[in-house]
Structures are given as C-alpha cells and as structure tokens.
FISETOR-971538 format. One record per residue (C-alpha): residue number from 1; residue in one letter; z negated, x negated, y negated. Coordinates in steps of 0.1 Angstrom, whole numbers. Each point is the difference from the previous one (the first is absolute). Layout:
residues N
+-----+----+-------+-------+-------+
|   i | aa |    zz |    xx |    yy |
+-----+----+-------+-------+-------+
| NUM |  A |     Z |     X |     Y |
...
+-----+----+-------+-------+-------+
This chain:
residues 392
+-----+----+-------+-------+-------+
|   i | aa |    zz |    xx |    yy |
+-----+----+-------+-------+-------+
|   1 |  M |   254 |  -512 |  -108 |
|   2 |  S |    -7 |    11 |   -38 |
|   3 |  H |   -20 |    30 |    12 |
|   4 |  M |   -27 |   -25 |    13 |
|   5 |  S |   -32 |     1 |   -17 |
|   6 |  D |   -16 |   -29 |   -13 |
|   7 |  R |   -24 |     0 |    28 |
|   8 |  E |    26 |     2 |    27 |
|   9 |  R |    22 |   -29 |   -18 |
|  10 |  R |   -31 |   -22 |     0 |
|  11 |  F |    -7 |    10 |    37 |
|  12 |  L |    35 |   -11 |     9 |
|  13 |  H |     0 |   -31 |   -17 |
|  14 |  F |   -32 |   -14 |    15 |
|  15 |  S |    11 |    11 |    33 |
|  16 |  S |    35 |   -18 |    -5 |
|  17 |  V |   -21 |   -29 |   -12 |
|  18 |  Y |   -24 |     0 |    28 |
|  19 |  F |    23 |     5 |    26 |
|  20 |  A |    20 |   -32 |   -11 |
|  21 |  Q |   -36 |   -21 |     0 |
|  22 |  G |    -3 |    14 |    39 |
|  23 |  V |    33 |   -12 |     6 |
|  24 |  L |    -8 |   -38 |    -8 |
|  25 |  L |   -34 |     5 |    12 |
|  26 |  S |    14 |    10 |    37 |
|  27 |  Y |    20 |   -33 |     2 |
|  28 |  F |   -31 |   -20 |   -11 |
|  29 |  L |   -28 |    19 |    22 |
|  30 |  T |    22 |     3 |    32 |
|  31 |  F |    33 |   -15 |    -1 |
|  32 |  N |    -5 |   -34 |   -12 |
|  33 |  I |   -28 |    -8 |    21 |
|  34 |  L |    23 |    10 |    30 |
|  35 |  Y |    30 |   -22 |   -16 |
|  36 |  L |   -22 |   -29 |    -5 |
|  37 |  R |   -16 |     5 |    35 |
|  38 |  Q |    38 |    -2 |    10 |
|  39 |  Q |     4 |   -32 |   -16 |
|  40 |  G |   -30 |   -17 |    21 |
|  41 |  L |   -25 |    -1 |   -30 |
|  42 |  Q |   -38 |     7 |    13 |
|  43 |  A |   -26 |    27 |    -7 |
|  44 |  G |   -18 |   -23 |   -25 |
|  45 |  E |    32 |   -13 |   -18 |
|  46 |  I |    11 |    38 |    -1 |
|  47 |  G |   -34 |     8 |   -15 |
|  48 |  L |     2 |   -25 |   -27 |
|  49 |  F |    37 |    10 |   -11 |
|  50 |  Q |   -11 |    37 |     0 |
|  51 |  A |   -30 |    -9 |   -22 |
|  52 |  A |    18 |   -21 |   -24 |
|  53 |  L |    28 |    30 |    -6 |
|  54 |  M |   -32 |    18 |   -14 |
|  55 |  V |    -2 |   -23 |   -29 |
|  56 |  P |    20 |    17 |   -24 |
|  57 |  F |   -19 |    34 |     6 |
|  58 |  V |   -36 |   -21 |    -8 |
|  59 |  L |    13 |   -11 |   -29 |
|  60 |  K |    12 |    38 |   -12 |
|  61 |  I |   -26 |     0 |   -27 |
|  62 |  L |    24 |   -28 |   -20 |
|  63 |  I |    30 |    27 |     4 |
|  64 |  G |   -24 |    28 |   -10 |
|  65 |  L |   -11 |   -19 |   -34 |
|  66 |  L |    36 |    -6 |    -9 |
|  67 |  S |    12 |    35 |     7 |
|  68 |  D |   -30 |    15 |   -18 |
|  69 |  R |     3 |   -26 |   -28 |
|  70 |  F |    39 |    -3 |    -6 |
|  71 |  S |    29 |    23 |     0 |
|  72 |  L |    27 |   -17 |    20 |
|  73 |  F |    30 |    -4 |   -27 |
|  74 |  G |   -13 |    29 |   -21 |
|  75 |  L |     9 |    22 |    30 |
|  76 |  G |   -35 |     9 |    12 |
|  77 |  H |   -31 |    -8 |    17 |
|  78 |  R |     6 |    14 |    32 |
|  79 |  Y |    36 |    11 |     9 |
|  80 |  P |    18 |   -34 |    -7 |
|  81 |  Y |   -28 |   -19 |    19 |
|  82 |  I |     7 |    24 |    30 |
|  83 |  L |    39 |    -2 |     0 |
|  84 |  L |    -5 |   -40 |    -1 |
|  85 |  G |   -24 |    -3 |    30 |
|  86 |  L |    25 |    28 |    22 |
|  87 |  S |    30 |   -24 |   -11 |
|  88 |  V |   -20 |   -35 |    10 |
|  89 |  Q |    -6 |    17 |    37 |
|  90 |  L |    35 |    15 |     5 |
|  91 |  A |    14 |   -33 |    -8 |
|  92 |  M |   -24 |   -21 |    20 |
|  93 |  I |     2 |    23 |    29 |
|  94 |  L |    39 |    -9 |    -1 |
|  95 |  C |    -6 |   -34 |     1 |
|  96 |  L |   -22 |    -5 |    28 |
|  97 |  P |    22 |     4 |    28 |
|  98 |  L |    21 |   -30 |   -13 |
|  99 |  V |   -28 |   -24 |     2 |
| 100 |  A |     2 |   -18 |    36 |
| 101 |  L |   -27 |     1 |    22 |
| 102 |  P |   -22 |   -23 |    10 |
| 103 |  Q |    17 |   -25 |   -23 |
| 104 |  A |    -7 |    15 |   -31 |
| 105 |  L |   -32 |    12 |     4 |
| 106 |  T |   -11 |   -11 |   -32 |
| 107 |  L |    29 |    14 |   -19 |
| 108 |  F |    -8 |    34 |    19 |
| 109 |  F |   -37 |     3 |    -9 |
| 110 |  V |    12 |    -4 |   -36 |
| 111 |  V |    27 |    27 |     0 |
| 112 |  A |   -26 |    24 |    15 |
| 113 |  L |   -28 |   -13 |   -23 |
| 114 |  I |    23 |    13 |   -32 |
| 115 |  A |     5 |    30 |    18 |
| 116 |  A |   -34 |     7 |     3 |
| 117 |  S |    -5 |    -8 |   -38 |
| 118 |  G |    27 |    25 |    -7 |
| 119 |  M |   -18 |    27 |    21 |
| 120 |  A |   -35 |   -10 |   -17 |
| 121 |  M |    16 |     6 |   -33 |
| 122 |  Y |    15 |    33 |     2 |
| 123 |  D |   -32 |    13 |    21 |
| 124 |  T |   -25 |   -13 |   -31 |
| 125 |  C |    20 |    16 |   -25 |
| 126 |  T |     6 |    32 |    20 |
| 127 |  D |   -39 |     3 |     5 |
| 128 |  G |    -4 |    -6 |   -37 |
| 129 |  L |    25 |    30 |    -4 |
| 130 |  A |   -20 |    22 |    20 |
| 131 |  V |   -32 |    -7 |   -12 |
| 132 |  E |    16 |     9 |   -37 |
| 133 |  T |    17 |    31 |    11 |
| 134 |  T |   -20 |    17 |    28 |
| 135 |  P |   -25 |    25 |   -12 |
| 136 |  E |   -34 |    -6 |    17 |
| 137 |  K |    -1 |    30 |    22 |
| 138 |  E |    36 |   -12 |    16 |
| 139 |  R |   -10 |   -36 |     8 |
| 140 |  S |   -13 |     5 |    35 |
| 141 |  L |    34 |    22 |     5 |
| 142 |  I |    23 |   -28 |   -15 |
| 143 |  Q |   -17 |   -29 |    19 |
| 144 |  G |     4 |    22 |    32 |
| 145 |  V |    36 |     2 |    -6 |
| 146 |  M |     6 |   -35 |   -11 |
| 147 |  V |   -20 |   -15 |    32 |
| 148 |  G |    19 |    25 |    19 |
| 149 |  T |    34 |    -8 |   -11 |
| 150 |  R |    -7 |   -38 |     3 |
| 151 |  A |    -7 |     6 |    33 |
| 152 |  A |    31 |    22 |     5 |
| 153 |  G |    21 |   -33 |   -12 |
| 154 |  I |   -19 |   -19 |    26 |
| 155 |  L |     5 |    25 |    26 |
| 156 |  V |    41 |     7 |    -7 |
| 157 |  T |     3 |   -37 |     1 |
| 158 |  L |   -17 |    -7 |    31 |
| 159 |  V |    18 |    30 |    21 |
| 160 |  L |    36 |   -13 |   -18 |
| 161 |  G |    -9 |   -35 |     5 |
| 162 |  G |   -12 |    -1 |    33 |
| 163 |  W |    37 |    17 |     8 |
| 164 |  V |    19 |   -19 |   -22 |
| 165 |  I |   -13 |   -36 |    11 |
| 166 |  D |     6 |     9 |    35 |
| 167 |  A |    32 |    13 |    -3 |
| 168 |  F |    16 |   -22 |   -29 |
| 169 |  G |   -24 |   -31 |    -5 |
| 170 |  W |   -25 |    -8 |   -25 |
| 171 |  S |    27 |    -5 |   -30 |
| 172 |  A |     6 |    37 |     0 |
| 173 |  L |   -38 |     7 |    -7 |
| 174 |  F |    -1 |   -16 |   -30 |
| 175 |  L |    35 |    19 |   -10 |
| 176 |  T |   -22 |    31 |    11 |
| 177 |  M |   -29 |    -7 |   -22 |
| 178 |  A |    24 |    -6 |   -30 |
| 179 |  I |    14 |    33 |     4 |
| 180 |  L |   -36 |    16 |     3 |
| 181 |  T |   -13 |   -14 |   -31 |
| 182 |  L |    29 |    14 |   -21 |
| 183 |  P |   -11 |    35 |   -10 |
| 184 |  A |   -33 |   -15 |   -16 |
| 185 |  V |    25 |   -20 |   -23 |
| 186 |  I |    21 |    32 |    -5 |
| 187 |  F |   -31 |    21 |    -7 |
| 188 |  T |   -15 |   -24 |   -24 |
| 189 |  L |    31 |     0 |   -20 |
| 190 |  R |     1 |    39 |     2 |
| 191 |  Y |   -34 |     8 |   -13 |
| 192 |  W |    -4 |   -31 |   -23 |
| 193 |  Q |   -22 |    11 |   -27 |
| 194 |  A |    -9 |   -19 |   -33 |
| 195 |  P |   -28 |    19 |   -21 |
| 196 |  P |    -9 |   -10 |   -32 |
| 197 |  P |   -23 |   -30 |    -6 |
| 198 |  A |   -26 |    27 |   -17 |
| 199 |  E |    -1 |    18 |    32 |
| 200 |  R |   -16 |   -29 |    22 |
| 201 |  P |   -34 |   -13 |    -5 |
| 202 |  G |    -3 |   -32 |   -14 |
| 203 |  F |    -5 |   -35 |    20 |
| 204 |  D |   -40 |    -5 |    -3 |
| 205 |  W |   -11 |   -34 |    17 |
| 206 |  S |   -38 |    15 |    -4 |
| 207 |  V |     8 |    26 |    26 |
| 208 |  F |    -3 |   -26 |    27 |
| 209 |  R |   -40 |     1 |    -5 |
| 210 |  L |     5 |    30 |    23 |
| 211 |  L |     9 |   -21 |    25 |
| 212 |  L |   -38 |   -15 |     1 |
| 213 |  Q |   -12 |    38 |     9 |
| 214 |  R |   -17 |     3 |    31 |
| 215 |  N |    25 |    25 |    13 |
| 216 |  T |    29 |   -22 |    -6 |
| 217 |  L |   -13 |   -29 |    16 |
| 218 |  L |   -13 |    22 |    32 |
| 219 |  L |    34 |    14 |     2 |
| 220 |  A |    19 |   -34 |    -3 |
| 221 |  A |   -21 |   -12 |    31 |
| 222 |  M |     4 |    28 |    19 |
| 223 |  G |    38 |    -8 |    -8 |
| 224 |  V |     1 |   -30 |    15 |
| 225 |  V |   -21 |     8 |    32 |
| 226 |  Y |    22 |    32 |    11 |
| 227 |  A |    33 |   -20 |    -8 |
| 228 |  L |   -12 |   -32 |    19 |
| 229 |  A |    -8 |    21 |    32 |
| 230 |  L |    26 |    25 |     2 |
| 231 |  D |    30 |   -20 |   -11 |
| 232 |  S |    -9 |   -27 |    23 |
| 233 |  V |    -1 |    25 |    30 |
| 234 |  L |    35 |    14 |   -12 |
| 235 |  S |    18 |   -31 |    -7 |
| 236 |  Y |    -8 |   -15 |    33 |
| 237 |  L |     7 |    31 |    20 |
| 238 |  S |    29 |   -16 |    19 |
| 239 |  Y |   -27 |   -21 |    19 |
| 240 |  H |   -16 |    28 |    18 |
| 241 |  R |     2 |    -3 |    38 |
| 242 |  G |    15 |    31 |     2 |
| 243 |  A |    30 |    -7 |   -27 |
| 244 |  G |    21 |   -15 |    24 |
| 245 |  S |    18 |   -36 |    -4 |
| 246 |  V |     7 |   -17 |   -32 |
| 247 |  S |    39 |    10 |     0 |
| 248 |  D |    -7 |    37 |     6 |
| 249 |  V |     2 |     8 |   -38 |
| 250 |  A |    10 |    39 |     6 |
| 251 |  L |   -37 |     4 |    20 |
| 252 |  V |   -19 |   -19 |   -27 |
| 253 |  S |    15 |    17 |   -30 |
| 254 |  G |    -2 |    34 |    19 |
| 255 |  L |   -38 |    -6 |     0 |
| 256 |  V |     0 |   -10 |   -38 |
| 257 |  A |    19 |    30 |    -6 |
| 258 |  L |   -24 |    23 |    15 |
| 259 |  S |   -29 |   -16 |   -18 |
| 260 |  M |    24 |     7 |   -33 |
| 261 |  V |     2 |    41 |    11 |
| 262 |  G |   -38 |    -5 |     3 |
| 263 |  R |    -4 |   -17 |   -33 |
| 264 |  I |    22 |    29 |   -15 |
| 265 |  A |   -19 |    27 |    12 |
| 266 |  G |   -33 |   -16 |   -11 |
| 267 |  A |    14 |    -8 |   -36 |
| 268 |  L |    11 |    37 |    -2 |
| 269 |  F |   -34 |    12 |    13 |
| 270 |  S |   -24 |   -21 |   -20 |
| 271 |  G |    21 |     8 |   -28 |
| 272 |  R |   -10 |    37 |     3 |
| 273 |  I |   -37 |    -2 |    10 |
| 274 |  S |   -12 |   -29 |   -19 |
| 275 |  E |    -7 |    19 |   -35 |
| 276 |  R |   -18 |    26 |    21 |
| 277 |  L |   -20 |   -28 |    25 |
| 278 |  G |    -7 |   -21 |   -32 |
| 279 |  Y |     8 |   -39 |     2 |
| 280 |  R |   -30 |   -15 |    14 |
| 281 |  R |    -1 |    27 |    30 |
| 282 |  S |    38 |    -6 |     4 |
| 283 |  F |    -7 |   -37 |     3 |
| 284 |  Q |   -26 |     8 |    28 |
| 285 |  V |    26 |    19 |    18 |
| 286 |  A |    26 |   -27 |    -4 |
| 287 |  I |   -24 |   -27 |    14 |
| 288 |  V |   -10 |    18 |    29 |
| 289 |  L |    38 |     8 |     7 |
| 290 |  S |    10 |   -36 |    -2 |
| 291 |  V |   -26 |   -12 |    23 |
| 292 |  L |     9 |    24 |    27 |
| 293 |  A |    37 |    -7 |    -5 |
| 294 |  C |   -10 |   -38 |     4 |
| 295 |  L |   -20 |     5 |    31 |
| 296 |  S |    27 |    23 |    16 |
| 297 |  L |    28 |   -29 |    -5 |
| 298 |  S |   -23 |   -24 |    21 |
| 299 |  L |     9 |    22 |    31 |
| 300 |  N |    23 |   -10 |    26 |
| 301 |  A |    10 |    32 |    16 |
| 302 |  G |    36 |     4 |    -1 |
| 303 |  T |    25 |     8 |   -25 |
| 304 |  L |   -10 |    38 |    -8 |
| 305 |  V |   -36 |   -12 |    -8 |
| 306 |  L |    15 |   -28 |   -22 |
| 307 |  S |    25 |    24 |   -19 |
| 308 |  L |   -30 |    25 |    -4 |
| 309 |  S |   -21 |   -30 |   -12 |
| 310 |  S |    29 |   -13 |   -25 |
| 311 |  L |     2 |    35 |   -14 |
| 312 |  M |   -37 |     5 |    -6 |
| 313 |  F |    -1 |   -35 |   -15 |
| 314 |  G |    27 |    11 |   -24 |
| 315 |  F |   -18 |    35 |    -9 |
| 316 |  S |   -30 |   -22 |   -10 |
| 317 |  Y |    19 |   -26 |   -21 |
| 318 |  G |    21 |    26 |   -19 |
| 319 |  Y |   -36 |    19 |    -7 |
| 320 |  Y |   -17 |   -30 |   -11 |
| 321 |  T |    25 |   -15 |   -21 |
| 322 |  T |     4 |    35 |   -20 |
| 323 |  V |   -36 |     4 |    -4 |
| 324 |  Y |     0 |   -37 |   -16 |
| 325 |  A |    28 |     2 |   -22 |
| 326 |  A |   -11 |    35 |   -12 |
| 327 |  T |   -33 |   -16 |    -8 |
| 328 |  A |    14 |   -30 |   -16 |
| 329 |  M |    24 |    25 |   -23 |
| 330 |  L |   -33 |    17 |    -9 |
| 331 |  L |   -17 |   -34 |   -14 |
| 332 |  S |    31 |   -13 |   -16 |
| 333 |  D |     1 |     3 |   -37 |
| 334 |  P |    34 |    12 |   -13 |
| 335 |  R |     2 |   -26 |   -29 |
| 336 |  V |     3 |   -29 |    28 |
| 337 |  A |    11 |    22 |    26 |
| 338 |  A |    23 |   -22 |    22 |
| 339 |  S |   -24 |   -30 |    -5 |
| 340 |  M |   -31 |    23 |     8 |
| 341 |  F |    17 |    14 |    32 |
| 342 |  A |    15 |   -34 |    10 |
| 343 |  I |   -36 |   -16 |    -3 |
| 344 |  F |   -11 |    23 |    30 |
| 345 |  M |    33 |    -5 |    20 |
| 346 |  M |    -6 |   -36 |    -6 |
| 347 |  F |   -30 |     2 |    17 |
| 348 |  L |    17 |    21 |    28 |
| 349 |  N |    26 |   -27 |     3 |
| 350 |  L |   -22 |   -29 |     2 |
| 351 |  G |   -15 |    22 |    34 |
| 352 |  V |    34 |     2 |    13 |
| 353 |  A |     5 |   -39 |    -5 |
| 354 |  G |   -31 |    -6 |    18 |
| 355 |  G |     9 |    25 |    30 |
| 356 |  Q |    34 |   -16 |     3 |
| 357 |  A |   -15 |   -36 |     4 |
| 358 |  I |   -32 |    10 |    17 |
| 359 |  G |    19 |    23 |    25 |
| 360 |  G |    23 |   -30 |    10 |
| 361 |  I |   -28 |   -23 |     5 |
| 362 |  V |   -20 |    25 |    22 |
| 363 |  I |    27 |    10 |    21 |
| 364 |  G |    12 |   -34 |     5 |
| 365 |  Y |   -35 |    -8 |    16 |
| 366 |  F |   -12 |    31 |    12 |
| 367 |  G |    26 |    25 |     3 |
| 368 |  F |     6 |    36 |   -18 |
| 369 |  S |   -29 |    17 |    19 |
| 370 |  A |   -25 |   -23 |   -15 |
| 371 |  L |    21 |     4 |   -36 |
| 372 |  V |    -7 |    40 |     0 |
| 373 |  L |   -35 |    -3 |    11 |
| 374 |  L |    -8 |   -27 |   -26 |
| 375 |  M |    17 |    23 |   -26 |
| 376 |  S |   -20 |    32 |     9 |
| 377 |  I |   -30 |   -17 |   -12 |
| 378 |  V |    14 |   -14 |   -27 |
| 379 |  S |    11 |    36 |   -13 |
| 380 |  L |   -36 |    11 |     5 |
| 381 |  L |   -13 |   -21 |   -27 |
| 382 |  N |    17 |    24 |   -28 |
| 383 |  L |   -25 |    25 |    14 |
| 384 |  L |   -25 |   -20 |   -16 |
| 385 |  L |    20 |    -3 |   -30 |
| 386 |  V |    10 |    39 |    -3 |
| 387 |  R |   -41 |    10 |    -2 |
| 388 |  K |    -2 |   -20 |   -32 |
| 389 |  L |    27 |    17 |   -20 |
| 390 |  A |   -10 |    28 |   -25 |
| 391 |  R |     6 |    32 |     6 |
| 392 |  E |    30 |    17 |   -16 |
+-----+----+-------+-------+-------+
C-alpha cells in the first residue's frame, strides 16, 4: 500500500480503530444486556452494570492529559497509547468467556471494565491524533467516516454475532470479536508515525481556560442531553414489545443492526453537508430527527414499522454524533488535543451513563414506550441550548 497518500492512510487507520471500537460497543450495548438477562438479572440491575462500564469513558480526560503530556517510553504521544489500548481490549475479550456466570459476576464485571478502559485509552488518543492531523476543511468528513466505521463495526458484529451465538454458543462470539479487533492492531503498527517533537505543539495548561467559553459549555451540555436521550433508547431496544422474547438474540441483534445501517448513512450524510449548513443549523436538523425517531419507536404496529423506526433512529443518531464530534474538533486546541476533545466526550459519556441507569429504572416501572416518550421530551431541551450557540 505504499502508493497510498497520507490522507488515505490516515482515513484507513482511523477507520480500522473505530471499527474495533464498534466491535466492543456492539457487545456492551446489545449482547451484554441479553447475556445478563439470560442469567436472571433484572432491568434495574443491568442498568447499573451498564452505567458502571461507562466510568473509564467519563474519566477519559485523565487519559488525554497523560497522552498530551507524556510520550510513552519515548515512543510518542499517540500511537503507543493506541496500540496499548487495543491490546488490552483484545486480551480482555479473550478472557471474558473464561469467567463462569452467574457465580463470578464480580470478576466478569472487572474484566469487562478493563476492556472498556482499553477502549477508552485508544479512543481518546485516536481523537487527539485526528485533531492534530486533520485539516479543518476535512473535519466533518473524517468524523463522518469515523462515526460511520464505528457503526459498521457494531453492525458487522451484530450480524455475525447473532448467527454465531445461535450456531455455536456465546463463547464463539468472543473469539469472533477478537478476530474483528485484529485489523486495527495491524494498521496501527503498519502506519505508526513518530514525528519530531518540534513538529508537535507544546502542552500548555493555560489553554484549558477555553473550557469556560460560552460555546464550549453549551456544547458540553448538549452532549449530555443528546447522549442521555438516544443511548438509553438504543441500549434497551430489546425491551420493545415487538422485539420478541429475551432468548430471540437474532431478532434483537437484527433490529440494532438496522439502526447501525441508518447510523452509517446518517454519519456519512452529515459529514458531507454539515460544512454547508453550518453546525448550528445542522444541530437543529439533528434534534428534530432524533425526536421523530424516538416517537416512532413508541409505536407497536408490527415488525415492518419497528424495523423502519430502528433505521430512522440510527440515521438520526449517526447524523447527531457526527455534528457533535466535528464541532468538538473545531473547539479543541491542538496544544491539548486529546485532553480537550476528551472533555467533550466525557460529557457525552456522562449522558450515556445516565441514560443506561435511567433507562433501566424507567423500563422497570413504566415500560419501553414510556422511556421513548420521556427521551423525546429530553431531546427537545437541546433546541433551547442550540439557539444560544454563537453563529459560525
């Protein structure tokens, strides 16, 4: 692949890493919930388990500070951390099926938490690398590609995983996930670059004053709201009345897979038009789409309507995520690229954690329809926040 341009290599590397992230996310967002339900855990307990797995992502700022400040063993500020995180994820995926459930639930949680920590590490450092190396005019496009390939990783794992579980059992799922993670490790080693220190902006604590700017605070708040609303719905899609029984893994994974197809389309579409619409208007489009998508999931009109609703939900999610991430790149200073972008993602992940916990509680008391109606209302809060964003 020596004939590839630097731009093509960057896109391929970022895509492979985000695909690997999608592989593990597919497990955490779908299969883990189904697996724990089969072990007899209740919705509220699963919600707390899922929320606790978000702790490493809430603490991504610490990983960002470490990566921005220190070169790991003198090998660089980004690539060594990315490789370490991918290796941890790969190792823990192979360890998960060795833990006996429900007897060793605590050990299972610890292994899953370490896997999530590995993913948080390479995710943070890849984001920092993207901020540093992507020209401003390509930021919406690269975020569309990254969000899209993460969704592709979720999609491929869901499609393969549902079939693998039905045909060979849960243990085979983890081996499949490990194999799907390998390309990211290979491409990280293949395209490893260690630029001279002089080419990299110096770490500067004073840059964090930018976090107090109005647009920064508004974007962080919007991240909490949108992630809380959309992730709570996506994570508990298996509780929809039309989604079948708890044992119907193929049906549930198929619905989430449809939402991933929509997410890929939404991400790529957003990556192409956000620069033209401007981020403020793009956010308004994303909010309206997300509310309509949530409302459509409140219907119980058969498998076809549920499938179309899942597809629409995924499109709105991908569009929303790409707009948010591209805006976060715009507001992140290259001198503390990983740290600052991680702060925006920290607020996003606070919303995810809140959505996991609240979603389980709401479903436990009122059911899935009540959850999607509540989250439609929550999504509307961002219309108030986006009006206060300064125009580009």
